[in-house]
N, C-alpha and C positions, 0 to 999 in steps of 0.2 A: 560553575556556578557562583555567583555575587550573593553573600545575605546581610543585611542590615538588619541591625537591632538598636533596642534603646530601653535603658533601663531607667527609670525617675525613681529615685529612693535613696537608701544610706548606701553611702559609696563601698562600704564592706562586704555587706549583702548583697548587692550590684555584682562585685567580682565572684562571691559565692555561686549565685545563679548562674552568671555567663560561662565559667570556668569549663563545666564540661563541654559545652558547644564550642569553646575556642580552641579546645585541646583534642577535639572527635577529628583524627584525621594525620597530624593537626593541618590546619589550613595552609594555604601557600602564602596568606599574606595576612596580618593581624592589624586594622587602625582603631582596634575597641580604646576608648581613652575617655577621661572624664572632661566632659568640653559645656560650656556656658550654652544656656537655653537659647541664644540667638544666634547659637552656630548650629544648633541641630540637622538644621536642610543640607550643609554644606557637603559637599562633596569629595571623595577620601584624594588625597592629593596623587601626583604625579609619582612619587615614592612608591605610594602603594600599588600603583599602574604598573610600575615595572616589577614590583616582588611579584606581582599575581600575574602578569601576561608576558613581561619578558619587552625587552625593546621593540620588538616588531608589532608585538601585541598593543602595547600602549600606542604606537603611532595610529595602527588601525582605531582604535577606539577615539584618539584626538580629532583622526581624519572624518569617523564617523559622528563625532559629536558637531561637527560645523557643517555636515548633511543635514537636510531638510527632513524633518520627521518622519516616520513612517506612514502614508496618508491612510491608512486600515487599522480599526483598532476595535476591540470587544471586550466588554469585561461582563461580569456579574458578581455579586455580594449576598452577605446575608449577616447574622448574628450567630456563634458557635454558643451552646448551652455551655461547654465546656473544653477546655484544649485538654481531652483523655488520650489515651494510646491509640483508641479507633479513630478519632480524628486526625491525632497525626499520621497514623498509616494511611489515612484516606490521601493525604496530603501528599506523601511521599508517593505512593502510586500513582498519583496523577502528575506529578512531576518526572516520571521515570517516563512516560509516554506522551509530553508534552512537545508541542511544535516550536519551531526556531522563534524567539521573541516573544516567550510568556514570561507570565510572572506570577507570585504569589503573595499576597499581604495579608497579615495577621496583627491587628492591632486593639486599639481603644479596652483594653483588658480594665472591664469596671468593677471599681473596688475604693476601699478606704473614703476620702470626705466626700467627692463625689456622691457616692452612694447613701452617704446620710442624710440627703437632702430631702425633705418631703417629696414623696411622687408628684402630688397636686401642685408643688409650687414652681413649676416649669413643665411647658409643654411635653419635654421628651423624658420616656425611661429610661432607666438607668439599672439594670437589673444584674446585682452582683454576681460575680463570677462570669459573665459572659465575654464573649471577645468578637471584635469584627475582624470579616474578613472578604477578600474578593480575588478572581481568578479573574487574568487578563491574558491575550496576545495583540501583540502588534505586527504588522506584514505589509511588504511592499508591493508586491504584486498579486495581481487579481484572481491568478488562479491558484492560490494559496487560502483563499477566504473561504472555503466550504472545511478542511480541515483545520482551519485554525479555530473557527467560529465553532466548530464541532466538539473540540477540545474544551472548548470555555463551556459550553453548556451542559455537555455531559458531567465535568468535573462540577461545577454546582449542583446538579442533580444528585451525584454521589454526597456530596457534602451536606444535602438537604437533612439527611437520618440523623445529623449531628449538630442540625440547627436550631434556634431557637424561634418559636412563630411569631416573635414579636423582633423587627430589625431597626437597626439604627436608621433615620430615613435616608440619609445621602448613602446608604448603601443597600436600600431595598431594591430588589431587581424585579418586582412585581408590582405591575401599576392599580391593579383592582381595589374596588374600595374596600371588600373586606380584608384586604393586606395594609392597607393604611390605617385603617380604624384598629385591628391587631397591633400595628406598631407603636400607635397613640395609647392604648390602653384605656383606663376611665377618664382618660383627658379628651378624647375624640369627640365627644359629646359637646363638652365646653366649647372648643375649639370648631365645631361644625355652627354652634351658635354664635360665635363672634363672626366665622365666616358669613353667617346671614345678614350682620350688622355693616359690615364694611364691605362686601363682593357678595350681595343677594342674586345677582347674575351669573356669578362664576367666571368672572372675565378672565382672573389668574388662573388657568386651569392646566397650563403645560406643566406640569410639576405631579409629583404623588400627590395627589388632590385631593383636598377636604372639601366636600360639597356644602352648600350653606345647607343647614339643616332640614328649611321648608323645602327645598328642592329633593333632599334626600327621601324626605317624607312623602311626597306626591308622586316620586317614580316607581 
């Protein structure tokens, strides 16, 4: 298993936070280091692959990287109220029974300056202490579809017990009007009124849709 981490803040504090994780095992390879923001999305180099997988494993990864991406994929996400022991145990349990091609992402920890902005100053809510997360599976053969999708859907259902009612919109896996409204909170009414001015017929609706206020009131 490969795990990716990002700590934004004081270097010494970051080392303290990541130390238990980096020494758990310990890992076969560790490429954690201070990097410039522009390199945040870089992938680990060949040296990391050799230490982690050995020559043959690294060769396989290189070959796979040149192959077309898996044609099938399915993911669902939401926002965690907090990353407590119960949530962590749920992630661990779902990882143990995951199919090939699985991944779990936990990020967007809401804290600091971004949470000190007035909630009405932007459209999006920033509830302190919450995290975004997703569960994902990708696969190449059609016969793998049922098992892969079942794992994603059931993992998401198990995690809902730890999830916030409101979800970061690009992680929202429910398209109902009530789910969208909850995720925007008190800002939803203003957004619906704005939508009525600029798109009264709801032409742009293939999204986590904000319906024009007039339409919402008449249906």
